[in-house]
C-alpha positions as a printed NumPy array, in Angstrom:
array([[  -3.252, -116.219,   48.513],
       [   0.224, -115.07 ,   49.586],
       [   0.709, -111.472,   50.704],
       [   2.287, -109.075,   48.255],
       [   5.937, -109.75 ,   49.1  ],
       [   8.163, -107.088,   50.519],
       [  11.343, -107.018,   48.487],
       [  14.537, -105.562,   49.807],
       [  17.47 , -104.386,   47.711],
       [  20.267, -106.939,   47.512],
       [  23.824, -106.041,   46.844],
       [  25.479, -107.882,   43.947],
       [  27.927, -109.61 ,   46.289],
       [  25.176, -111.026,   48.51 ],
       [  23.11 , -112.118,   45.52 ],
       [  26.033, -114.032,   44.005],
       [  26.717, -115.739,   47.333],
       [  23.145, -116.833,   48.09 ],
       [  21.784, -117.432,   44.588],
       [  22.924, -121.108,   44.377],
       [  21.259, -121.886,   47.715],
       [  18.034, -120.202,   46.593],
       [  18.112, -122.121,   43.302],
       [  18.547, -125.428,   45.105],
       [  15.638, -124.596,   47.418],
       [  13.371, -123.726,   44.502],
       [  14.324, -126.974,   42.748],
       [  13.662, -128.987,   45.915],
       [  10.221, -127.401,   46.331],
       [   9.358, -128.042,   42.668],
       [  10.405, -131.695,   42.997],
       [   8.466, -132.022,   46.242],
       [   5.232, -130.672,   44.757],
       [   5.495, -132.312,   41.329],
       [   6.714, -135.767,   42.302],
       [   4.645, -135.716,   45.493],
       [   1.491, -135.471,   43.397],
       [   2.771, -138.244,   41.104],
       [   3.463, -140.439,   44.132],
       [  -0.135, -140.028,   45.282],
       [  -1.427, -141.051,   41.848],
       [   0.826, -144.123,   41.813],
       [  -0.341, -145.191,   45.265],
       [  -3.963, -144.805,   44.173],
       [  -3.235, -146.99 ,   41.14 ],
       [  -1.388, -149.602,   43.231],
       [  -4.35 , -149.819,   45.611],
       [  -6.724, -149.993,   42.608],
       [  -8.843, -147.236,   44.209],
       [ -10.125, -149.783,   46.742],
       [ -11.188, -147.951,   49.897],
       [ -11.035, -151.148,   51.958],
       [  -7.362, -151.579,   50.984],
       [  -6.59 , -148.031,   52.057],
       [  -8.18 , -148.794,   55.426],
       [  -6.14 , -152.012,   55.693],
       [  -3.034, -151.891,   53.444],
       [  -2.146, -155.487,   54.376],
       [  -4.839, -156.63 ,   51.921],
       [  -2.652, -155.348,   49.082],
       [  -0.507, -158.493,   49.346],
       [  -2.782, -160.387,   46.949],
       [  -3.275, -157.561,   44.451],
       [  -0.979, -159.12 ,   41.834],
       [   2.245, -158.246,   40.005],
       [   0.923, -155.022,   38.439],
       [   0.067, -153.541,   41.822],
       [   3.407, -154.792,   43.149],
       [   5.289, -152.864,   40.47 ],
       [   3.136, -149.779,   41.01 ],
       [   3.825, -149.988,   44.731],
       [   7.56 , -150.124,   44.03 ],
       [   7.421, -146.939,   41.974],
       [   4.974, -145.193,   44.301],
       [   7.172, -145.735,   47.36 ],
       [  10.338, -144.863,   45.409],
       [   8.848, -141.615,   44.138],
       [   7.549, -140.943,   47.647],
       [  11.125, -141.16 ,   48.939],
       [  12.424, -138.578,   46.446],
       [   9.444, -136.234,   46.856],
       [   8.234, -136.231,   50.461],
       [  11.54 , -136.953,   52.202],
       [  14.832, -136.151,   50.459],
       [  13.758, -132.688,   49.182],
       [  12.461, -131.797,   52.649],
       [  16.016, -132.079,   53.977],
       [  17.097, -129.385,   51.496],
       [  14.094, -127.173,   52.237],
       [  14.604, -127.481,   55.989],
       [  18.282, -126.565,   55.627],
       [  17.519, -123.452,   53.572],
       [  14.862, -122.316,   56.051],
       [  17.282, -122.942,   58.898],
       [  19.925, -120.796,   57.171],
       [  17.439, -117.999,   56.534],
       [  15.631, -117.964,   59.876],
       [  18.194, -119.008,   62.489],
       [  19.32 , -115.434,   63.293],
       [  15.809, -114.746,   64.599],
       [  15.895, -117.494,   67.239],
       [  18.709, -120.042,   67.142],
       [  16.991, -122.38 ,   69.615],
       [  13.67 , -122.501,   67.741],
       [  15.395, -122.853,   64.38 ],
       [  17.721, -125.607,   65.607],
       [  15.009, -127.659,   67.313],
       [  12.537, -127.39 ,   64.435],
       [  15.234, -128.306,   61.913],
       [  16.208, -131.275,   64.048],
       [  12.583, -132.438,   63.923],
       [  12.607, -132.072,   60.128],
       [  15.775, -134.174,   59.909],
       [  14.156, -136.85 ,   62.065],
       [  11.146, -136.843,   59.741],
       [  13.362, -137.27 ,   56.675],
       [  15.294, -140.188,   58.177],
       [  12.338, -142.051,   59.68 ],
       [   9.981, -141.59 ,   56.747],
       [  12.726, -142.232,   54.2  ],
       [  13.582, -145.554,   55.837],
       [   9.887, -146.492,   55.721],
       [   9.558, -145.568,   52.044],
       [  12.715, -147.491,   51.171],
       [  11.503, -150.601,   53.001],
       [   8.121, -150.44 ,   51.306],
       [   9.674, -149.941,   47.856],
       [  12.034, -152.919,   48.184],
       [  10.381, -155.414,   50.529],
       [   6.711, -154.791,   49.701],
       [   6.801, -155.795,   46.003],
       [   9.056, -158.759,   46.811],
       [   6.501, -160.156,   49.263],
       [   3.638, -159.53 ,   46.846],
       [   5.432, -161.39 ,   44.043],
       [   6.309, -164.258,   46.402],
       [   2.662, -164.451,   47.441],
       [   1.589, -164.911,   43.812],
       [   4.191, -167.631,   43.129],
       [   2.995, -171.261,   42.906],
       [   3.351, -173.174,   46.176],
       [   3.939, -170.056,   48.237],
       [   3.44 , -170.114,   52.001],
       [   0.668, -167.54 ,   51.795],
       [  -0.049, -167.442,   55.525],
       [   3.534, -166.557,   56.438],
       [   3.777, -163.989,   53.664],
       [   0.532, -162.379,   54.788],
       [   1.932, -161.994,   58.304],
       [   5.209, -160.504,   57.033],
       [   3.428, -158.094,   54.699],
       [   1.028, -157.053,   57.439],
       [   3.934, -156.272,   59.791],
       [   5.618, -154.26 ,   57.03 ],
       [   2.555, -152.173,   56.177],
       [   1.561, -151.582,   59.789],
       [   5.095, -150.462,   60.63 ],
       [   5.47 , -148.149,   57.623],
       [   1.942, -146.774,   57.247],
       [   0.8  , -146.617,   60.84 ],
       [   3.85 , -146.464,   63.117],
       [   6.049, -144.262,   60.904],
       [   4.031, -142.399,   58.285],
       [   0.883, -141.802,   60.334],
       [   2.271, -141.516,   63.869],
       [   5.971, -140.629,   64.174],
       [   6.233, -138.553,   60.986],
       [   3.258, -136.294,   61.813],
       [   4.659, -135.54 ,   65.262],
       [   8.007, -134.528,   63.782],
       [   6.335, -132.466,   61.054],
       [   4.185, -130.741,   63.672],
       [   7.32 , -129.673,   65.555],
       [   8.928, -128.393,   62.335],
       [   5.897, -126.397,   61.198],
       [   5.382, -124.98 ,   64.662],
       [   8.951, -123.677,   64.655],
       [   8.651, -122.252,   61.134],
       [   5.411, -120.521,   62.038],
       [   6.997, -118.898,   65.086],
       [   9.966, -117.689,   63.028],
       [   8.02 , -116.144,   60.129],
       [   4.912, -114.822,   61.871],
       [   6.199, -111.233,   61.954],
       [   6.789, -111.012,   58.17 ],
       [   4.404, -113.615,   56.747],
       [   1.523, -113.894,   59.231],
       [  -0.818, -115.763,   56.889],
       [   1.766, -118.387,   55.949],
       [   2.609, -118.665,   59.649],
       [  -1.072, -119.27 ,   60.378],
       [  -1.134, -122.045,   57.778],
       [   2.014, -123.507,   59.359],
       [   0.316, -123.541,   62.758],
       [  -2.763, -125.146,   61.23 ],
       [  -0.677, -127.878,   59.603],
       [   1.156, -128.475,   62.874],
       [  -2.149, -128.899,   64.685],
       [  -3.567, -131.173,   61.979],
       [  -0.454, -133.344,   62.008],
       [  -0.539, -133.704,   65.8  ],
       [  -4.255, -134.543,   65.744],
       [  -3.67 , -137.103,   62.986],
       [  -0.963, -138.785,   65.068],
       [  -3.314, -138.922,   68.051],
       [  -6.089, -140.442,   65.926],
       [  -3.666, -143.107,   64.699],
       [  -2.639, -143.929,   68.255],
       [  -6.29 , -144.196,   69.301],
       [  -7.156, -146.391,   66.307],
       [  -9.71 , -143.921,   64.899],
       [  -8.892, -144.738,   61.286],
       [ -11.98 , -143.189,   59.658],
       [ -11.407, -139.76 ,   61.193],
       [  -7.675, -139.985,   60.48 ],
       [  -8.187, -140.859,   56.818],
       [ -10.655, -137.976,   56.388],
       [  -8.104, -135.605,   57.91 ],
       [  -5.377, -136.887,   55.556],
       [  -7.151, -135.455,   52.498],
       [  -7.347, -131.991,   54.056],
       [  -3.773, -132.329,   55.288],
       [  -2.461, -133.12 ,   51.795],
       [  -4.144, -130.04 ,   50.283],
       [  -2.813, -127.845,   53.069],
       [   0.727, -129.186,   52.694],
       [   0.782, -128.625,   48.933],
       [  -0.598, -125.108,   49.433],
       [   2.127, -124.378,   52.001],
       [   4.847, -125.677,   49.685],
       [   3.674, -123.664,   46.673],
       [   3.308, -120.567,   48.846],
       [   6.872, -120.963,   50.13 ],
       [   8.124, -121.494,   46.579],
       [   6.525, -118.213,   45.485],
       [   8.044, -116.328,   48.426],
       [  11.509, -117.678,   47.667],
       [  11.116, -116.962,   43.962],
       [  10.18 , -113.332,   44.675],
       [  12.792, -112.936,   47.425],
       [  10.104, -111.862,   49.836],
       [  10.904, -111.025,   53.431],
       [  12.425, -112.903,   55.26 ],
       [  13.931, -114.699,   52.24 ],
       [  15.406, -111.675,   50.458],
       [  18.946, -112.821,   51.321]])
């Protein structure tokens, strides 16, 4: 549970200046948590809860038009929950924490921006190209072998190369920086940030080594930790806890 926040008095002028930025941050966190959970549910539905498809997403190509449409919505919601709101959250944290260490704040925010761009491109490609290939595969007279190859390249690029290798490395750098910047005021949230950074880096290494079973087991823990971190941050911003009182 979050520490009892330390609240500092805020002058009316400062509150009027920073209130819109705080409101935007709270909205971004709410969208991230709410739509992020919905995205997970949609992906589970698109994969029809088949564990073998999760292990090898390329098998989804023959799942049919219903799964194709679910995949479209799952990837689209993923874009507007796990990527675009993170840009807003990273900017607000950068504004709040940069005076403590400009170098750490700048580098960690740069990593967050890289995560948003790389992962957002992957989500966009999956939302547009994935369902198109799945529908083409189900069409009469389709060249199924060629479509299978194209879909396999798409899923391996998005799921493995971007979402499970590059993205975790960038997130690890971001969370490491955030943890360093808030550890004096919010030591327990900083500890969670360090834990998420370590888990993300380990997950990327497992992907590179091809240890899919261990990586997939870690993903479940990682998701719970990320949602906990996001809700915790939302509460701190809502209460104007240190170091977010301004």
